Structure formats: C-alpha cells, structure tokens
N, C-alpha and C positions, 0 to 999 in steps of 0.2 A: 086594345086596352092596354093601359100603363100597369105595368106590375107593382103590387102595393108597396113592395121593397125599394121600389124606385121613387114613389112619391116624395116632395120635398117640402119642407116645412117654409112659411113666409118668414121667420125668424131665424132658427137654429141653421148652422150652415158651417162650413170648415174655411179656412184662410190657410193660403199656400203662399209663404214669403221668408222673410230674413228676419234674423236678431242680430243688432250690432252692437258691441259695447267699445267705446273709446275712452282709456284713462289719459288724463291730460295732465296730471300734477302727481308727485314730482318729476315724472317721468312721461313719455307717451308709450302707450300700448293699445292695439286695437284688434279686434276680431269680429268675423262676421260668420253666421252659421245659417244655412237653409233650413228652414223648419216648417212645419205645419201645426195648426191650432184648431180650436173650434169654439163657435159661440152659441150656446144652449140656451134657450127660454125654459127657465127651471120648472114652468108649470106644462112643458111638453115632454120632461124625461120620459115617463111612464108611456107616453103614446110612441115617442121614439122607439124606445126599446121594444114595443111590440111589433112596429113597423118593420124594422131593419133587422136583418139575419145579423150582422156583424156588430151590432152595439147594443149594450145592455145596461142597465142600472143595478149597481150593487151585486153583480155576478160576473164571474169570469167571461169574457170574449175577446175578439181580436181589439177592439175598442170596447171602453165601459166608462161610466161615470160613477163613482162610488161616494155616497154622502161623509163616510167617515175620513175622506182626504181632505174635507173643509170643513168650515163652520167649527162646531164644539169637537169635531174628529172623534166622535163617538157614535157615529152612525144615525144621527138624528137628522131629519130632513133638513137640508141646507136652506130651502125656501122659507122654511119656518124660523130658522135662526136669522136669516137676513132681516126679516121682518120684525122680530125682536129688537134686532140692534136700531132700526129706523124708529121704533116705538120709544125705545129708551132714549134716543136722541132728540124726542120731541117732532119727529118727522111723520109723515103719513106713512100708515103701515097698512092699509087696507089691500086692494086687491089689484094694484099697479104691476104692470109686469116686470119682472127681474130677470135679466139676462146674465150671462157670466162668460167670460173668455178664459180660457185655460187648455192645458195639454190634457188630453183624454189618458186615461191608462191604455197602455198597450200590452196585450198579452199579460195583463196583471201587474204591470210596473208603471209608476209615474212618480214625477218629482216636479212641482210647480213653484219656481222662485216668485212669481207675482199671478195670481188671480185677480180679475178686475169683476165686480159686480156692477151692473147698469141699473140703478132702481128709478123705476117710472112712478109719476102720479096715474091715479086711474083715468085721466085723460088722455095719457100718453106721454106727456112731458116728462122728461128727465128731472128728477128731483135731487138725487146724490149718487156719489160714486162710491164704493167701497173698495178699496185695495187690500187685498189679503198676501202678506209677504211671509215668505218660508226661507229659513236657513238650512245649512245641510247637517245641523247639530239637532234635528227634528223639532224645532221651535217654530212658532207662528205668532204675527201680531198683525192687527189691522188697522188701518185707517180711513175713518168715515168722513167725507167731505161734502156737505150739501153744493148742489148747483144753483146759482141764481136764478129767480123766476124768469129774468129776461134774457136768459141764455139762448141766443139762436142756433137751432139744431143743425143747421148748415155749417157752422163755425167751429173750431177748435174749442175746446175746455180746457183753461189754465187754471191749476190749483197749486197750492203749496203747502208743505206742512214740515216740522221739525221732525228730523229723525228720532225714532224713540226704541229702535229694535236691533241688534246685532245682525248684520248679515255676512259679511265679508270680515276675515281677520286683518285685510290690507287695506280697510276703510275706517276712518275715526268716526266715533259717534257724534261729535259735535258737526251736525251737516243739518242742510235744509234740502228737502226733495222739492223738485219743481216738476209737475206734470201738465203735459201737452197731450191732450186725448181728444179723438174724434168718435163721436158714438158709431160703432161699427155699422156699415152698410156693405156697398159694393166692395169698398177697400178698409183695411185695418190701419190705423195709424196712432200709434204709441210712442211717445218720447218722454223720457224722464232724464231731468238733469240733477245732479248732487253737488251742492254748493258747500264748501268748508270756510272759514275764516281766511284760508290762503288764497281762495278762489274757486272758481269751478273745477270740480276734480273728475268728474265723470259725466258721460253722455250716453244713454242707452235708448235704443228704438227697437221697436216691433213693428213690421209693416207687411201687409200681405194683401191678395186679392181673393174675393168670395169664391167659392165653389158650393154647389148644392150638396147638403149632407145626404147622399144615398149610400147603399150598398156598394155600386159601383166606385164611388169614390172614396169610399173607406178601403177598399182593395187596392185603389191606385195610390193613395197615400202610404199603405202600409209596404207596397212595392218599392215607391220612389223614397221613402224614408224610415228604413228598416230599424226597428229598436230605436225609435227618436228619442224616448225619455231617458232610455240608458245612455245616450249620446249627450244629453243636457247634462246630466251629473258626471260624466267623464270629463265634458268639455269644462265645465264649473272647477274640476280638480286639476285640470291639465293647466288651464290659464292661471289657476293660483299659484302653481309650481313655476311657471315662466315668470310671474311676478316677483316670488320669492327669489329667483336667481338673479333677476334684475335688481335687487336690493329693496323691494318694499319693506315698509316698516310693520311689524306685525303688532296689532292691537289686541290686548287680551279681552275675552269675553265677559262682559258683565252680567249682573244678575237679570233674568227676564223681566220685563215690565209686571207691576202687579194688577194689570187689566188687560183685558183681551183685545179690547179696540179702544183707540184713540179717536176720540170725536172732536173734530175740527171746527170750530164755530165760523159763521159766514163771514165775520168781522176779521178772521185771521187766515181765511183761505185764499186771498189773493187772487181771486177769479176774475177774468175778463175775457170778452171774446176775441179773437184775432183771425 
C-alpha cells in the first residue's frame, strides 16, 4: 500500500530546470542558474499540507507556502484575492481552477521575482494569466491578461503589456514585455522578452520538467538545490554588480503604481497561438 505522504496530486507538482537571462543591449550579458519550482492548485494547499510531512501552508517547514507572500501580502487567502481580481476585470470568478507557479519557502525564506497564476473557466479552459512581479525593494505589481477563447491548449500563449513597475535599476521603464507561456504540463516553458525604443533588451526563460510533489521529491530537491531561494536573491545582486562594472546605466526608482493590478484588455494583449 502506498504511504499517504507519497500520494501525488493530479495538478500540483515540482519542476526541475533552469533560469536563463540574456541582456542584449547596450552590451551582452548572460547567465544560467539551475533551479526548481512548484506548481500548486490553490484549492489543494490544505490537502497537500495535511498529506505531506515536509510541506506546510502558513507555517514553518522544509517547504511551505505562505499566503502573505502573495496577493494582498497580509495573509488573506490568495485564491480569494485572485478571484477578486478576475471579478473586478469583468472575468469569470466562480470555481474554475487557479494554479500558481512559484518558488516555495525553503526553511522559512523565499523571494519570487515572478509568480504566475493560471486562471481557468469552470469547464477547464484557461481564461486569464496573472503575472505577479516583485522587486528587491519589497514592492509588487501585477499584470492580468485575458486569454483568447480560441486559444489551443496545446500551443504556447503569446501576450504583451507595457512595463508599469520598476524591477531592475539597470532597465529603463519605457519598455514592453512580451510573454510566451505554455500552460504547465510535463514540461515548463516560460519566455519573456523586454523591448525598449532602442530594440530588444532582455530575453529571460524558465524551463523545467515535471516531478511529482511527494515527500521524497521534496527531500531530493532540498539536497540538490540547498538554500535555493537565498541563491536567487544572491544571484540577483551578483549579476547586478557585474552589470554595474560593465557600465550599465542606473535608472532612478519612480513612485509605485497607484494600483496593485494592471488589467490588459484583449484588444491590447497581443495574443495569438504559436
């Protein structure tokens, strides 16, 4: 008989892979880091926490998910916050599945530069993607972009929006993000291009292969990628130092947006299958 702690979810899982950033202008700078991440059905959080010995919700563990790390960042359930954003944007906000791709807390510490929420209709079709962006100054902003009804789930989703939030001191604000995302399955595929009036400035990817979310897998990831989230923060500052040494232009941090979520209309989302 299979141990309860080793039972797996049909949706929630881990991804083992790589993050790559390539700066193209005004000079080239590239780095690749091996990472792991998790995809969690927000309706399954409590079930996962009760099933798994080394995963908890809103309390310390080897791996954990804290609601206060996301959404309103005050501890309110993230699922309810996402549904509120869908409702405010005039989208379906009933009981469709919402999955989130992010880094977990590891021994109480986490930093998520980008968390992605995949928001589904009740019939299972993907209806919108919410991109939750954080910077190292403790700030956060989100972009909510609807998915076209005709989107083929087997194809990548292409979306775009204007940058409205300060992320890196070495990237100008007058930019456009172009996303190419596949809904996570056996593989994870996220590609982001940042364009400025001078041309394409940055290409970033996060790729990976699925592994079941079990206690054995959690221990394996902890051993293969010790203190991963500390590594993420250290890596951001290390690469920033190298950019500064190379002569990257420093851009002053503007005031935060006066709204927490930018809703991108279908007419401006620039979506098509590929």
